[in-house]
C-alpha positions in Angstrom: 109.7 -7.5 -3.0 106.4 -9.0 -3.9 105.2 -11.9 -1.7 102.0 -14.0 -2.1 100.9 -16.3 0.7 98.0 -18.7 0.0 95.8 -20.3 2.7 92.6 -22.2 3.0 93.4 -25.5 1.3 92.5 -28.9 2.8 90.6 -32.1 2.5 86.9 -31.9 1.5 84.3 -34.4 0.4 82.9 -34.3 -3.1 80.1 -31.7 -3.3 81.8 -29.6 -0.5 83.2 -26.1 -0.5 86.4 -24.4 0.3 87.6 -20.8 0.2 91.2 -20.1 -0.7 92.8 -16.8 0.2 96.0 -15.2 -1.2 97.5 -12.2 0.7 99.8 -10.0 -1.3 102.5 -7.6 -0.2 105.1 -5.5 -1.8 103.1 -4.5 -4.9 100.5 -1.9 -6.0 98.0 -4.7 -5.6 94.8 -2.8 -6.6 95.9 -2.3 -10.2 97.5 -5.7 -10.9 95.8 -8.7 -12.4 95.5 -11.7 -10.1 94.9 -15.3 -10.9 94.5 -18.8 -9.5 96.2 -21.7 -11.1 96.2 -25.4 -10.1 98.4 -28.4 -10.8 97.2 -31.9 -10.4 99.7 -34.8 -10.0 101.3 -35.7 -13.3 99.6 -32.8 -15.1 100.6 -29.3 -16.3 99.7 -26.3 -14.3 96.5 -24.8 -15.6 94.8 -21.4 -15.1 91.6 -21.6 -13.1 90.4 -18.0 -12.8 91.6 -14.5 -13.3 90.5 -11.1 -12.1 91.8 -7.7 -13.4 92.4 -4.6 -11.3 89.1 -3.4 -12.6 87.3 -6.5 -11.4 86.7 -8.3 -14.7 86.8 -12.1 -14.2 87.4 -15.1 -16.4 87.1 -18.8 -15.7 88.3 -22.1 -17.1 85.4 -24.0 -18.5 85.8 -26.8 -16.0 85.1 -24.5 -13.1 82.6 -22.0 -14.5 79.5 -21.8 -12.4 81.2 -23.5 -9.4 84.2 -21.3 -8.6 84.2 -17.5 -7.9 87.2 -15.3 -7.8 87.1 -12.0 -6.0 89.4 -9.4 -4.5 89.5 -7.1 -1.5 91.9 -4.3 -2.4 91.7 -2.8 1.1 93.2 -6.1 2.4 95.5 -6.8 -0.6 93.8 -10.2 -0.8 92.3 -12.3 -3.6 89.9 -15.2 -2.9 88.7 -18.3 -4.7 85.4 -19.6 -3.5 85.1 -23.2 -4.6 81.7 -24.9 -4.5 80.4 -28.3 -5.7 83.9 -29.6 -5.6 84.8 -32.7 -7.6 87.7 -35.2 -7.2 89.2 -33.8 -10.4 89.6 -30.4 -8.6 92.3 -32.0 -6.5 95.7 -30.4 -6.9 98.0 -27.7 -5.6 96.5 -24.3 -6.0 98.8 -21.3 -6.7 98.1 -17.6 -6.5 99.6 -15.5 -9.3 100.1 -11.8 -9.7 101.0 -9.9 -12.9 102.5 -6.5 -12.2 100.9 -4.0 -14.5 103.9 -1.6 -14.7 106.6 -4.3 -15.5 104.7 -7.4 -16.6 106.7 -9.3 -13.9 104.9 -12.4 -12.7 104.9 -13.6 -9.2 103.8 -16.9 -7.6 102.8 -18.0 -4.2 104.0 -21.3 -2.6 100.8 -23.1 -3.2 98.1 -24.7 -1.1 96.9 -28.3 -1.4 93.3 -29.1 -2.1 92.1 -32.7 -2.0 88.6 -33.7 -2.9 87.9 -37.2 -1.7 85.4 -39.3 0.1 
């Protein structure tokens, strides 16, 4: 059974940084695509960043140049480094895994990020 556990959220001032982590278990992590999504209050969930098993990355325009997604296959973990945070980055951040062999999609429970002075 695939499980994703996020950590690293919190309260940060505008301009600050946070690093989110997502530990995966129960899957062939190294070949699966991973992504971070976020959902702000009253808004739809949106994709923030993706990374393939081969390491190719893609970012939403609103975070390009500020956020970096990376993965450590030895630790079955994906990261989201968030710099120059803005109040509009506030939301619940979710880790997502798409299983290559089945196209099944898995979600973590989410971690809250609040950017406020």
